VMD Tcl script that draws the C-alpha trace (Angstrom):
set ca {
  {1.36 -28.62 -29.78}
  {1.93 -25.54 -27.58}
  {3.78 -26.56 -24.43}
  {4.38 -24.58 -21.28}
  {6.60 -24.99 -18.27}
  {4.43 -24.26 -15.27}
  {3.59 -25.14 -11.69}
  {1.18 -27.91 -10.73}
  {-0.17 -27.58 -7.19}
  {-0.08 -30.36 -4.67}
  {-0.10 -30.54 -0.91}
  {-2.95 -30.08 1.50}
  {-5.02 -27.06 2.37}
  {-2.82 -24.08 3.38}
  {0.30 -26.24 2.88}
  {1.13 -25.78 -0.82}
  {3.71 -27.79 -2.69}
  {4.29 -27.41 -6.41}
  {5.72 -29.62 -9.14}
  {7.46 -27.85 -12.01}
  {6.03 -29.60 -15.06}
  {6.05 -29.40 -18.84}
  {2.46 -29.65 -20.03}
  {0.25 -29.01 -23.00}
  {-1.01 -25.45 -22.59}
  {-4.60 -26.67 -23.03}
  {-4.50 -29.15 -20.13}
  {-5.73 -28.10 -16.66}
  {-3.32 -26.75 -14.04}
  {-3.19 -29.88 -11.89}
  {-4.07 -32.26 -14.71}
  {-2.13 -34.19 -17.29}
  {1.47 -33.21 -17.94}
  {4.23 -34.42 -20.24}
  {7.20 -34.42 -17.87}
  {8.06 -33.36 -14.35}
  {11.30 -31.37 -14.28}
  {11.42 -30.10 -10.70}
  {9.64 -29.01 -7.55}
  {8.99 -25.84 -5.55}
  {8.19 -25.66 -1.84}
  {7.20 -22.08 -0.87}
  {7.06 -22.98 2.83}
  {10.83 -23.32 3.06}
  {13.12 -20.33 3.69}
  {14.22 -18.38 0.63}
  {17.87 -19.26 1.16}
  {17.15 -22.99 1.55}
  {18.52 -24.98 -1.41}
  {15.58 -27.43 -1.14}
  {13.06 -24.66 -1.91}
  {13.46 -24.96 -5.68}
  {14.76 -28.14 -7.29}
  {15.14 -28.05 -11.06}
  {16.52 -30.50 -13.62}
  {18.47 -27.96 -15.68}
  {19.25 -30.33 -18.55}
  {15.59 -31.12 -19.18}
  {14.61 -27.47 -18.73}
  {17.19 -26.48 -21.40}
  {15.78 -29.15 -23.72}
  {12.19 -27.97 -23.34}
  {13.16 -24.32 -23.78}
  {15.04 -25.25 -26.96}
  {11.96 -26.93 -28.45}
  {9.77 -23.90 -27.72}
  {8.13 -24.47 -24.33}
  {7.04 -21.17 -22.78}
  {7.56 -20.76 -19.01}
  {5.04 -18.98 -16.81}
  {6.16 -15.88 -14.90}
  {6.99 -17.76 -11.70}
  {8.88 -20.51 -13.51}
  {10.71 -17.87 -15.56}
  {12.01 -16.48 -12.25}
  {13.35 -19.91 -11.32}
  {14.96 -20.34 -14.73}
  {16.55 -16.91 -14.47}
  {17.97 -17.76 -11.03}
  {19.39 -20.99 -12.50}
  {20.91 -19.03 -15.40}
  {18.91 -20.82 -18.10}
  {16.75 -18.02 -19.46}
  {17.13 -14.27 -19.14}
  {14.05 -12.64 -17.64}
  {13.42 -8.93 -18.05}
  {12.53 -7.21 -14.79}
  {9.08 -5.69 -14.71}
  {8.32 -2.19 -13.52}
  {4.84 -1.01 -12.65}
  {5.09 2.48 -11.12}
  {1.30 2.77 -10.80}
  {1.09 -0.30 -8.56}
  {1.64 1.61 -5.32}
  {-0.44 4.61 -6.38}
  {-3.70 4.97 -4.40}
  {-7.05 4.65 -6.15}
  {-9.35 7.49 -7.21}
  {-11.54 7.40 -4.08}
  {-8.52 7.40 -1.77}
  {-7.15 10.42 -3.66}
  {-10.49 12.22 -3.26}
  {-10.55 11.51 0.49}
  {-6.99 12.80 0.85}
  {-7.86 16.00 -1.05}
  {-10.96 16.56 1.11}
  {-8.95 16.02 4.29}
  {-6.26 18.44 3.09}
  {-8.89 21.06 2.23}
  {-10.54 20.75 5.66}
  {-7.16 20.98 7.36}
  {-6.35 24.12 5.37}
  {-9.71 25.64 6.36}
  {-9.03 24.85 10.02}
  {-5.57 26.44 9.86}
  {-7.02 29.52 8.17}
  {-9.70 29.74 10.86}
  {-7.03 29.48 13.55}
  {-5.02 32.28 11.98}
  {-8.14 34.45 11.73}
  {-8.98 33.71 15.37}
  {-5.43 34.59 16.41}
  {-5.60 37.82 14.41}
  {-8.99 38.69 15.94}
  {-7.66 38.01 19.44}
  {-4.58 40.16 18.88}
  {-6.77 43.00 17.59}
  {-9.17 42.68 20.53}
  {-6.52 42.58 23.25}
  {-4.22 45.07 21.61}
  {-1.22 42.76 21.85}
  {0.45 41.37 18.77}
  {1.19 37.65 18.70}
  {4.27 36.43 16.93}
  {4.16 34.33 13.77}
  {5.47 31.33 15.71}
  {2.54 31.50 18.13}
  {0.07 31.60 15.24}
  {1.71 28.53 13.71}
  {1.59 26.73 17.06}
  {-2.12 27.50 17.35}
  {-2.69 26.25 13.79}
  {-0.88 23.01 14.61}
  {-2.91 22.57 17.79}
  {-6.11 23.15 15.83}
  {-5.06 20.56 13.27}
  {-4.59 18.06 16.11}
  {-7.93 18.95 17.76}
  {-10.14 19.12 14.66}
  {-11.37 15.79 13.25}
  {-11.25 15.43 9.45}
  {-15.06 15.38 9.08}
  {-15.70 18.57 11.12}
  {-17.64 21.35 9.30}
  {-15.87 24.70 8.77}
  {-17.96 26.64 11.34}
  {-17.26 24.03 14.03}
  {-13.58 24.14 13.10}
  {-13.63 27.91 13.61}
  {-15.21 27.49 17.07}
  {-12.58 24.91 18.02}
  {-9.88 27.22 16.69}
  {-11.13 30.06 18.92}
  {-11.10 27.75 21.95}
  {-7.57 26.58 21.23}
  {-6.43 30.16 20.61}
  {-7.80 31.17 24.01}
  {-5.86 28.33 25.56}
  {-8.85 26.38 26.83}
  {-9.90 22.91 25.84}
  {-12.32 22.49 22.96}
  {-15.84 21.63 24.18}
  {-17.03 18.10 23.46}
  {-20.10 17.56 21.31}
  {-23.27 18.43 23.21}
  {-21.25 20.12 25.96}
  {-21.28 23.88 26.35}
  {-18.37 25.88 27.60}
  {-18.70 26.89 31.23}
  {-18.35 30.66 31.68}
  {-16.49 31.44 34.82}
}
mol new
graphics top color blue
foreach p $ca { graphics top sphere $p radius 0.5 }
foreach p [lrange $ca 0 end-1] q [lrange $ca 1 end] { graphics top cylinder $p $q radius 0.2 }
display resetview
């Protein structure tokens, strides 16, 4: 018979309490078990000694006869010094999904287009006025454009906003035309 050391849930709704049990691996989670060897209360603080209670002698016995602990119980056994548990490492866990990567690439491309449009507008302004703007001013304009331009703005609208920011005036709102004065 294949036995496992696992958790059996008790407690009321949203107030979990678990028994650490040795059970036949074919029996249901909260069903029949062979022996109860401890308890686990996740609602208590992590440093509370009452959080995990474990009969180490019985746990050693069941491990010696081949009972396999679940991942969570293996953590408890490792903390008690009964069974060594290898740490897991999943570097892809925190990596964003494919669609999130696509959205980030699109946003970066639009931002680059807006910065390029701002630099072109700054260059056109310096050619038209005859004065040469410094590189720092062009970067400041590009940063201002990046703040003003929403991520879903088309390139031609971004260029218009860039010209407005380069001139020093506010960007016109949608449906609002710039007042000539």
